[in-house]
C-alpha positions as CSV (number, residue, x, y, z in Angstrom):
1,M,-13.0,-46.5,-35.7
2,S,-12.3,-48.9,-32.9
3,K,-11.8,-47.9,-29.3
4,K,-9.9,-49.3,-26.3
5,T,-10.6,-48.6,-22.7
6,I,-7.9,-47.8,-20.2
7,Q,-8.3,-49.1,-16.6
8,T,-5.8,-49.0,-13.8
9,D,-6.1,-49.7,-10.0
10,N,-3.6,-46.9,-9.4
11,A,-6.3,-44.3,-10.3
12,P,-9.7,-43.9,-8.6
13,A,-12.3,-46.4,-9.7
14,A,-15.1,-45.1,-11.8
15,I,-18.1,-44.0,-9.7
16,G,-20.5,-44.7,-12.5
17,P,-20.9,-46.5,-15.8
18,Y,-17.8,-44.9,-17.6
19,S,-14.2,-45.7,-18.3
20,Q,-11.2,-44.0,-16.7
21,G,-10.0,-43.4,-20.3
22,V,-10.7,-44.4,-23.9
23,I,-8.3,-44.6,-26.7
24,T,-9.6,-44.0,-30.2
25,G,-7.3,-43.4,-33.1
26,R,-4.2,-41.5,-31.8
27,L,-6.0,-39.9,-28.9
28,L,-6.7,-40.8,-25.2
29,F,-9.7,-39.1,-23.7
30,T,-9.9,-39.3,-19.9
31,S,-12.9,-39.1,-17.7
32,G,-12.9,-36.2,-15.3
33,Q,-10.5,-36.9,-12.4
34,L,-11.5,-35.9,-8.9
35,P,-8.9,-35.5,-6.1
36,I,-9.6,-39.0,-4.9
37,D,-6.9,-41.0,-3.2
38,P,-7.1,-44.4,-5.0
39,A,-6.0,-46.3,-1.9
40,T,-8.9,-45.0,0.2
41,G,-11.5,-44.0,-2.4
42,K,-12.0,-40.8,-0.5
43,I,-11.1,-37.1,-1.1
44,P,-8.5,-36.3,1.5
45,E,-8.5,-33.1,3.6
46,G,-6.2,-30.4,2.4
47,S,-5.8,-27.3,0.4
48,I,-7.0,-26.7,-3.1
49,E,-3.4,-27.0,-4.2
50,D,-3.0,-30.4,-2.6
51,K,-6.2,-31.5,-4.3
52,A,-5.0,-30.2,-7.7
53,H,-1.8,-32.1,-7.3
54,L,-3.8,-35.3,-6.6
55,V,-5.9,-34.7,-9.7
56,F,-2.6,-34.5,-11.8
57,K,-1.3,-37.7,-10.1
58,N,-4.5,-39.5,-11.1
59,L,-4.3,-38.3,-14.7
60,A,-0.6,-39.3,-14.8
61,V,-1.3,-42.9,-13.8
62,I,-4.0,-43.2,-16.5
63,A,-1.5,-41.8,-19.0
64,K,1.2,-44.2,-17.8
65,K,-1.2,-47.2,-18.3
66,A,-1.6,-46.0,-21.9
67,G,2.2,-45.8,-22.3
68,I,2.4,-42.0,-22.3
69,S,2.8,-39.1,-19.9
70,L,1.4,-35.7,-19.0
71,D,3.6,-34.3,-21.7
72,N,1.2,-35.8,-24.2
73,I,-1.7,-33.7,-23.1
74,V,-3.1,-31.5,-25.9
75,K,-6.3,-30.2,-24.1
76,T,-7.6,-30.0,-20.6
77,T,-10.9,-28.9,-19.1
78,V,-10.8,-27.8,-15.5
79,F,-14.0,-27.7,-13.4
80,L,-14.0,-25.7,-10.2
81,A,-16.6,-25.6,-7.4
82,D,-15.4,-22.0,-6.7
83,I,-13.8,-19.8,-9.4
84,N,-11.9,-18.0,-6.7
85,D,-9.7,-21.1,-6.6
86,F,-8.6,-20.4,-10.2
87,S,-5.4,-18.7,-9.3
88,A,-4.2,-21.4,-6.9
89,V,-5.1,-24.2,-9.2
90,N,-3.4,-22.3,-12.1
91,Q,-0.2,-22.1,-10.1
92,V,-0.3,-25.9,-9.6
93,Y,-1.2,-26.4,-13.3
94,A,1.9,-24.4,-14.4
95,Q,4.1,-26.9,-12.5
96,Y,3.1,-29.7,-14.8
97,F,3.5,-28.1,-18.3
98,K,6.0,-26.4,-20.4
99,E,5.6,-24.6,-23.8
100,P,3.8,-25.3,-26.0
101,F,1.1,-25.5,-23.3
102,P,-2.0,-27.6,-23.9
103,A,-5.2,-25.8,-24.8
104,R,-7.5,-25.4,-21.8
105,S,-10.9,-24.4,-20.6
106,A,-11.6,-23.7,-17.0
107,F,-14.9,-22.7,-15.3
108,Q,-17.0,-22.8,-12.2
109,V,-19.7,-25.4,-11.9
110,A,-22.7,-25.5,-9.5
111,A,-21.3,-28.7,-7.9
112,L,-18.9,-31.6,-8.5
113,P,-19.4,-35.3,-7.6
114,L,-18.6,-36.2,-4.0
115,G,-18.4,-32.6,-3.0
116,A,-15.0,-32.1,-4.7
117,D,-13.5,-28.7,-5.2
118,V,-11.8,-29.5,-8.5
119,E,-12.0,-32.0,-11.4
120,M,-10.0,-32.2,-14.6
121,E,-10.4,-34.1,-17.8
122,A,-7.7,-34.3,-20.5
123,V,-7.1,-35.3,-24.1
124,F,-3.7,-36.8,-24.8
125,Q,-2.0,-37.4,-28.2
126,L,-0.5,-40.9,-28.4
């Protein structure tokens, strides 16, 4: 099966040898998106809610480049530096989806790249 990479300057540039997204078949897989402002390449100061919104913004521009939207998400994985942020991130998460909700995994990790508080990857149906 062939694959096509997705790349947009409107989302943070990869900080390693990986693609922002890869389409294979009828699915788009995104790399984990950190709350990086694509204009500055930095994680801005702010609340965990602000950072979660920025993660969704980054996912949305990758989806847009593929011709779809966040409504096409079928599965997400949420990585948290502190599981105590789960409730706050969940409240932001709920603002982006309606039923039927995507499948989701969420868990605390020892650390995230660039000292981030939250990271999310998604699988979209094309």
